[in-house]
C-alpha positions as a Markdown table, in Angstrom:
| # | Residue | x | y | z |
|---|---|---|---|---|
| 1 | Unk | 0.0 | 0.0 | 0.0 |
| 2 | Unk | 2.8 | 2.4 | 0.9 |
| 3 | Unk | 4.7 | 1.7 | -2.3 |
| 4 | Unk | 1.5 | 2.4 | -4.3 |
| 5 | Unk | 1.0 | 5.7 | -2.5 |
| 6 | Unk | 4.6 | 6.8 | -3.2 |
| 7 | Unk | 4.2 | 5.8 | -6.8 |
| 8 | Unk | 1.0 | 7.8 | -7.2 |
| 9 | Unk | 2.6 | 10.8 | -5.5 |
| 10 | Unk | 5.7 | 10.5 | -7.8 |
| 11 | Unk | 3.6 | 10.4 | -10.9 |
| 12 | Unk | 1.5 | 13.3 | -9.7 |
| 13 | Unk | 4.6 | 15.4 | -9.0 |
| 14 | Unk | 6.1 | 14.5 | -12.4 |
| 15 | Unk | 2.8 | 15.5 | -14.1 |
| 16 | Unk | 2.9 | 18.8 | -12.2 |
| 17 | Unk | 6.5 | 19.6 | -13.2 |
| 18 | Unk | 5.7 | 18.7 | -16.8 |
| 19 | Unk | 2.6 | 21.0 | -16.8 |
| 20 | Unk | 4.6 | 23.9 | -15.4 |
| 21 | Unk | 7.3 | 23.3 | -18.0 |
| 22 | Unk | 4.7 | 23.4 | -20.7 |
| 23 | Unk | 3.4 | 26.8 | -19.4 |
| 24 | Unk | 6.8 | 28.6 | -19.7 |
| 25 | Unk | 7.0 | 31.4 | -22.1 |
| 26 | Unk | 10.1 | 32.3 | -24.1 |
| 27 | Unk | 11.1 | 35.4 | -26.1 |
| 28 | Unk | 13.8 | 35.3 | -28.8 |
| 29 | Unk | 14.9 | 38.8 | -29.7 |
| 30 | Unk | 16.7 | 39.3 | -33.0 |
| 31 | Unk | 18.7 | 42.5 | -32.5 |
| 32 | Unk | 20.0 | 44.6 | -35.4 |
| 33 | Unk | 22.1 | 47.8 | -34.6 |
| 34 | Unk | 22.7 | 49.9 | -37.7 |
| 35 | Unk | 24.5 | 52.8 | -35.9 |
| 36 | Unk | 28.1 | 53.9 | -36.4 |
| 37 | Unk | 29.4 | 52.6 | -33.0 |
| 38 | Unk | 31.9 | 49.7 | -32.8 |
| 39 | Unk | 30.3 | 46.7 | -31.1 |
| 40 | Unk | 32.7 | 44.2 | -29.5 |
| 41 | Unk | 33.4 | 42.6 | -26.1 |
| 42 | Unk | 34.0 | 45.9 | -24.5 |
| 43 | Unk | 31.2 | 48.0 | -26.3 |
| 44 | Unk | 28.2 | 45.7 | -26.0 |
| 45 | Unk | 24.6 | 46.0 | -26.8 |
| 46 | Unk | 22.4 | 45.2 | -23.8 |
| 47 | Unk | 18.9 | 43.8 | -24.3 |
| 48 | Unk | 16.5 | 44.3 | -21.3 |
| 49 | Unk | 13.2 | 42.5 | -20.6 |
| 50 | Unk | 10.7 | 44.5 | -18.6 |
| 51 | Unk | 7.4 | 43.6 | -16.9 |
| 52 | Unk | 6.0 | 47.1 | -17.4 |
| 53 | Unk | 5.8 | 49.7 | -20.1 |
| 54 | Unk | 7.1 | 52.2 | -17.6 |
| 55 | Unk | 10.7 | 51.1 | -17.8 |
| 56 | Unk | 11.8 | 53.7 | -15.2 |
| 57 | Unk | 9.5 | 52.2 | -12.5 |
| 58 | Unk | 11.6 | 49.1 | -11.6 |
| 59 | Unk | 14.7 | 47.2 | -12.6 |
| 60 | Unk | 14.5 | 45.0 | -15.7 |
| 61 | Unk | 13.3 | 41.4 | -15.2 |
| 62 | Unk | 16.3 | 40.2 | -17.2 |
| 63 | Unk | 19.3 | 41.5 | -19.2 |
| 64 | Unk | 21.3 | 39.8 | -21.9 |
| 65 | Unk | 24.2 | 41.2 | -24.0 |
| 66 | Unk | 25.6 | 40.9 | -27.5 |
| 67 | Unk | 29.1 | 41.7 | -28.7 |
| 68 | Unk | 28.2 | 42.1 | -32.3 |
| 69 | Unk | 25.9 | 44.4 | -34.3 |
| 70 | Unk | 23.5 | 41.6 | -34.9 |
| 71 | Unk | 22.4 | 38.6 | -32.9 |
| 72 | Unk | 19.8 | 36.8 | -31.0 |
| 73 | Unk | 19.2 | 36.8 | -27.2 |
| 74 | Unk | 16.7 | 34.5 | -25.5 |
| 75 | Unk | 14.7 | 35.1 | -22.4 |
| 76 | Unk | 13.1 | 32.0 | -20.8 |
| 77 | Unk | 10.3 | 31.8 | -18.2 |
| 78 | Unk | 9.0 | 35.2 | -19.2 |
| 79 | Unk | 6.1 | 36.7 | -17.3 |
| 80 | Unk | 3.5 | 38.8 | -19.2 |
| 81 | Unk | 3.2 | 41.6 | -19.9 |
| 82 | Unk | 6.7 | 41.7 | -21.4 |
| 83 | Unk | 8.5 | 44.6 | -23.0 |
| 84 | Unk | 12.0 | 44.8 | -24.6 |
| 85 | Unk | 14.5 | 47.6 | -24.9 |
| 86 | Unk | 18.0 | 47.8 | -26.2 |
| 87 | Unk | 21.0 | 50.0 | -25.4 |
| 88 | Unk | 24.4 | 50.3 | -27.0 |
| 89 | Unk | 27.4 | 51.1 | -24.6 |
| 90 | Unk | 29.7 | 53.6 | -26.5 |
| 91 | Unk | 31.9 | 54.0 | -23.4 |
| 92 | Unk | 32.9 | 50.4 | -22.9 |
| 93 | Unk | 32.5 | 50.9 | -19.1 |
| 94 | Unk | 28.7 | 50.3 | -18.5 |
| 95 | Unk | 27.7 | 47.0 | -17.0 |
| 96 | Unk | 23.9 | 47.4 | -17.4 |
| 97 | Unk | 23.4 | 47.5 | -13.6 |
| 98 | Unk | 22.3 | 51.2 | -13.8 |
| 99 | Unk | 20.5 | 53.3 | -16.5 |
| 100 | Unk | 22.5 | 53.7 | -19.8 |
| 101 | Unk | 25.1 | 56.4 | -19.7 |
| 102 | Unk | 24.9 | 59.6 | -21.6 |
| 103 | Unk | 25.4 | 59.2 | -25.3 |
| 104 | Unk | 24.1 | 55.6 | -25.4 |
| 105 | Unk | 22.0 | 54.7 | -28.4 |
| 106 | Unk | 18.7 | 53.1 | -27.4 |
| 107 | Unk | 15.8 | 51.3 | -29.0 |
| 108 | Unk | 12.8 | 49.2 | -28.1 |
| 109 | Unk | 10.2 | 46.8 | -29.5 |
| 110 | Unk | 7.6 | 49.2 | -30.8 |
| 111 | Unk | 5.5 | 49.9 | -33.8 |
| 112 | Unk | 4.9 | 53.6 | -32.7 |
| 113 | Unk | 7.9 | 54.9 | -30.7 |
| 114 | Unk | 8.3 | 56.2 | -28.1 |
| 115 | Unk | 5.6 | 53.9 | -26.7 |
| 116 | Unk | 6.7 | 50.3 | -26.2 |
| 117 | Unk | 4.6 | 47.5 | -27.5 |
| 118 | Unk | 4.0 | 44.4 | -25.3 |
| 119 | Unk | 5.4 | 41.1 | -26.6 |
| 120 | Unk | 2.5 | 38.6 | -26.8 |
| 121 | Unk | 3.8 | 35.2 | -25.5 |
| 122 | Unk | 1.4 | 32.3 | -25.2 |
| 123 | Unk | 1.9 | 29.7 | -22.4 |
| 124 | Unk | 4.4 | 27.0 | -23.5 |
| 125 | Unk | 5.3 | 28.9 | -26.7 |
| 126 | Unk | 8.3 | 30.9 | -28.0 |
| 127 | Unk | 7.7 | 34.3 | -29.6 |
| 128 | Unk | 10.3 | 35.7 | -31.9 |
| 129 | Unk | 10.6 | 39.5 | -32.4 |
| 130 | Unk | 13.1 | 41.8 | -34.1 |
| 131 | Unk | 14.4 | 45.1 | -32.7 |
| 132 | Unk | 16.3 | 47.3 | -35.1 |
| 133 | Unk | 17.8 | 50.5 | -33.8 |
| 134 | Unk | 20.5 | 53.1 | -34.7 |
| 135 | Unk | 22.0 | 56.3 | -33.3 |
| 136 | Unk | 18.9 | 58.4 | -33.9 |
| 137 | Unk | 17.8 | 58.1 | -30.2 |
| 138 | Unk | 20.3 | 58.6 | -27.5 |
| 139 | Unk | 20.4 | 59.1 | -23.8 |
| 140 | Unk | 20.9 | 62.8 | -23.1 |
């Protein structure tokens, strides 16, 4: 009887873990920077994931970096709503633990800037988006 109970509990736990895994949301961000800045291991592009359109209200939910002008970053276990922004570090000294420094080129996932668009991510799915930015919008 005890073995059967443990087996049922184990199967139940496994089913719960599988269900949770199926519900995770993933965003793949294809980043294209067309600005004049040199992007390398010291002068990175940072991609931030936000839980609010008000990106000044709280720290980002996640940050990934690129060391080339184009590339893909992936955010897993995303909570919705989700918003994405980009920032290029021209100084080579920024670590993305604070707001971008003056002169940084910035962009975001948006059809009508400067308002960000939420990224629609269904449970258990991956959404692929593209963010293209240049030097036309910079941090003052």
